[in-house]
C-alpha positions as CSV (number, residue, x, y, z in Angstrom):
1,X,25.4,-0.5,-25.5
2,X,22.6,1.2,-26.4
3,X,20.7,-2.3,-28.1
4,X,21.5,-3.8,-25.1
5,X,19.8,-1.4,-22.1
6,X,17.1,-0.4,-24.4
7,X,15.0,-3.7,-24.0
8,X,12.8,-5.9,-21.8
9,X,14.5,-8.1,-20.6
10,X,17.0,-5.6,-18.7
11,X,14.8,-3.3,-17.4
12,X,12.7,-6.3,-16.0
13,X,16.5,-7.3,-15.2
14,X,16.7,-4.2,-13.5
15,X,13.2,-4.2,-11.5
16,X,13.7,-7.2,-9.9
17,X,17.8,-7.5,-9.7
18,X,17.1,-4.0,-7.7
19,X,14.8,-5.4,-5.4
20,X,16.9,-8.3,-4.7
21,X,19.8,-5.8,-4.0
22,X,17.3,-4.2,-1.4
23,X,16.3,-7.9,0.3
24,X,19.9,-8.7,0.5
25,X,21.1,-4.9,2.2
26,X,18.3,-5.4,4.6
27,X,19.0,-9.0,5.8
28,X,22.8,-7.8,6.3
29,X,22.5,-5.3,8.1
30,X,19.1,-6.2,10.5
31,X,17.8,-3.1,10.2
32,X,13.7,-3.1,9.8
33,X,13.5,0.2,9.3
34,X,15.8,-0.3,5.5
35,X,12.4,-1.5,4.0
36,X,13.8,-3.1,0.3
37,X,12.1,-0.4,-1.3
38,X,14.6,2.2,-0.1
39,X,17.0,0.2,-2.1
40,X,15.2,-0.5,-5.2
41,X,13.5,2.8,-5.9
42,X,17.1,4.6,-5.9
43,X,18.6,2.5,-7.4
44,X,16.1,2.3,-10.5
45,X,16.1,6.0,-10.6
46,X,19.6,6.4,-10.6
47,X,20.2,3.7,-13.7
48,X,17.4,5.6,-15.6
49,X,18.7,8.9,-15.5
50,X,22.3,7.5,-16.0
51,X,21.6,5.5,-18.9
52,X,19.2,8.3,-20.4
53,X,16.0,6.1,-20.7
54,X,12.6,7.5,-20.5
55,X,10.4,6.1,-17.6
56,X,7.6,5.3,-19.9
57,X,10.4,3.2,-21.8
58,X,10.7,1.1,-18.6
59,X,7.3,1.5,-17.5
60,X,5.9,-0.5,-20.9
61,X,8.6,-2.9,-20.2
62,X,7.7,-3.8,-16.8
63,X,4.3,-4.2,-17.8
64,X,4.0,-8.0,-17.2
65,X,5.1,-7.3,-13.5
66,X,1.8,-5.1,-13.7
67,X,-0.3,-7.9,-14.9
68,X,1.2,-10.3,-11.9
69,X,-0.2,-7.6,-9.6
70,X,-4.1,-9.3,-10.6
71,X,-3.0,-13.0,-9.9
72,X,-0.9,-12.3,-6.8
73,X,-4.2,-10.3,-5.4
74,X,-6.4,-13.0,-5.9
75,X,-4.4,-15.7,-4.9
76,X,-4.7,-13.8,-1.5
77,X,-8.4,-15.1,-1.7
78,X,-6.9,-18.7,-1.2
79,X,-5.5,-17.4,2.3
80,X,-9.1,-15.9,2.9
81,X,-10.5,-19.5,2.3
82,X,-8.2,-21.6,4.2
83,X,-9.7,-19.4,7.2
84,X,-13.1,-18.6,6.6
85,X,-14.0,-20.1,9.7
86,X,-11.9,-17.5,11.5
87,X,-12.8,-14.7,9.3
88,X,-17.1,-15.9,10.3
89,X,-16.2,-15.7,13.6
90,X,-14.7,-12.6,14.1
91,X,-16.5,-10.8,11.2
92,X,-18.9,-8.2,12.4
93,X,-15.4,-7.3,14.6
94,X,-13.6,-6.8,11.0
95,X,-16.4,-4.8,9.5
96,X,-16.3,-2.6,12.2
97,X,-12.6,-2.3,13.0
98,X,-12.3,-1.2,9.1
99,X,-15.0,1.0,8.8
100,X,-13.3,2.7,11.9
101,X,-10.2,2.4,10.1
102,X,-11.8,4.3,6.8
103,X,-13.3,7.0,8.7
104,X,-9.5,7.8,11.2
105,X,-7.6,7.5,7.5
106,X,-9.8,10.0,6.0
107,X,-10.7,12.6,8.7
108,X,-7.1,12.5,10.2
109,X,-6.2,14.0,7.0
110,X,-8.8,16.3,6.5
111,X,-8.5,17.9,10.1
112,X,-4.5,17.7,9.7
113,X,-4.5,19.3,6.5
114,X,-7.2,22.2,7.8
115,X,-4.8,22.3,11.2
116,X,-2.0,23.1,8.5
117,X,-3.5,25.3,6.5
118,X,-3.2,22.9,3.5
119,X,-5.4,23.8,0.5
120,X,-8.2,21.5,-1.1
121,X,-6.6,20.1,-3.6
122,X,-4.3,18.1,-0.8
123,X,-7.3,16.7,1.1
124,X,-8.7,15.8,-1.8
125,X,-5.8,13.9,-3.2
126,X,-4.7,12.5,0.2
127,X,-8.1,11.3,1.8
128,X,-7.7,8.7,0.0
129,X,-4.7,7.2,1.0
130,X,-5.6,4.2,3.2
131,X,-6.8,1.9,0.1
132,X,-4.3,0.2,-2.2
133,X,-3.1,2.5,-5.4
134,X,-5.5,1.9,-8.1
135,X,-8.9,2.9,-5.9
136,X,-7.1,5.5,-4.8
137,X,-5.9,7.1,-7.4
138,X,-9.7,6.3,-8.8
139,X,-11.1,8.3,-5.6
140,X,-8.8,11.1,-5.7
141,X,-9.6,11.3,-9.6
142,X,-13.4,11.7,-9.1
143,X,-12.6,14.4,-6.4
144,X,-10.6,16.4,-8.4
145,X,-7.2,16.1,-6.6
146,X,-3.8,15.1,-8.1
147,X,-3.9,11.3,-9.0
148,X,0.0,11.5,-8.8
149,X,0.4,13.4,-5.6
150,X,-2.3,10.4,-4.8
151,X,-0.1,7.7,-6.0
152,X,2.6,9.3,-3.8
153,X,0.6,9.4,-0.7
154,X,-0.4,5.7,-0.7
155,X,3.4,4.5,-1.3
156,X,4.6,6.2,1.4
157,X,1.6,5.0,4.0
158,X,1.7,1.6,3.2
159,X,6.2,2.0,3.4
160,X,5.1,3.9,7.1
161,X,2.6,1.3,7.7
162,X,4.8,-1.7,7.1
163,X,8.2,-0.6,9.2
164,X,6.4,1.2,12.4
165,X,3.5,-1.7,11.9
166,X,5.2,-3.7,13.6
167,X,6.8,-2.5,15.9
168,X,3.7,-0.2,17.9
169,X,1.8,-3.9,17.4
170,X,4.7,-5.2,19.7
171,X,4.5,-1.8,21.3
172,X,1.0,-2.5,22.8
173,X,1.5,-6.2,23.1
174,X,-1.3,-7.0,20.7
175,X,-1.0,-10.5,20.3
176,X,-4.7,-11.6,18.3
177,X,-4.0,-12.9,15.0
178,X,-7.1,-11.5,13.5
179,X,-6.2,-7.5,15.1
180,X,-2.7,-7.7,13.5
181,X,-3.8,-8.5,10.2
182,X,-6.2,-6.0,10.6
183,X,-4.3,-2.9,11.7
184,X,-1.5,-3.8,8.8
185,X,-4.2,-4.1,6.2
186,X,-6.2,-1.0,6.8
187,X,-3.1,1.1,7.4
188,X,-0.9,-0.2,4.9
189,X,-2.5,-2.0,2.1
190,X,-0.2,-4.8,0.3
191,X,3.0,-3.8,1.7
192,X,0.9,-4.2,4.8
193,X,-0.1,-7.5,4.0
194,X,3.5,-8.9,2.5
195,X,4.5,-7.5,6.1
196,X,1.1,-9.4,7.9
197,X,1.9,-12.8,5.7
198,X,5.3,-12.8,7.0
199,X,4.1,-13.2,10.6
200,X,1.2,-16.1,10.1
201,X,-1.5,-17.2,7.5
202,X,-4.8,-16.1,9.0
203,X,-2.3,-12.5,9.5
204,X,-2.0,-12.5,6.0
205,X,-5.9,-13.9,4.9
206,X,-8.0,-11.0,7.1
207,X,-5.1,-8.0,5.7
208,X,-6.5,-9.3,2.4
209,X,-10.1,-8.8,2.9
210,X,-8.4,-5.7,5.0
211,X,-7.7,-4.3,1.8
212,X,-10.7,-5.3,-0.2
213,X,-12.8,-4.1,2.7
214,X,-10.8,-0.6,3.3
215,X,-11.1,0.1,-0.2
216,X,-14.9,-0.6,-1.0
217,X,-16.3,1.4,2.5
218,X,-13.5,4.1,1.9
219,X,-14.9,5.0,-1.8
220,X,-18.5,5.0,0.6
221,X,-17.2,6.9,3.6
222,X,-14.8,9.8,1.2
223,X,-18.1,11.6,-0.7
224,X,-20.2,11.1,2.8
225,X,-17.6,12.8,4.8
226,X,-16.9,15.5,2.4
227,X,-20.7,16.4,2.2
228,X,-20.8,16.5,6.4
229,X,-17.7,18.5,6.7
230,X,-17.4,20.7,3.2
231,X,-13.9,21.0,1.7
């Protein structure tokens, strides 16, 4: 039994199977709030706990999926290329929107943490919440924050944006594909982009671009913001 569990194919099957289970449950329930991650993560955690498999072994076994993250992000470039004319047409609006989103993302963390009396570790760990995980972890490490807390914050931010973003878009009757893509890409990075692609090709292309621009601008905005408002 132990030999069956302690192998790479089983760990890969656990990851993919639990995610597909989450997708199936969401479709059957019809609840937009029931994101597949809400099923996937507890199932994996329960299996690892029950079988005693170390988290390190599970992560090592899923390196193939980690590797595929790179090509999957690069593939967003194809969407951008297909809609290059639209991006050029709205380039100034995109740049201004992403910069504003970065500033609001960093500023909201700073002032809310100050308001609720949280110490500087929380501020340093959450300032980069609106960028994709690898960039957020690098920014957090450079600030001296808690990288694990940063990763959890980014994932939580992505999940909330993916679930509630489309609702807010409908609530405010936002019909422009570029605006929808920007909103999801700036607020909820990779998870939001997957939702944007479901909405349409233009939304997906702009959301993918927003991820890259948000990462660059936040890496610049965070240190400048901290110079003006010392932690």
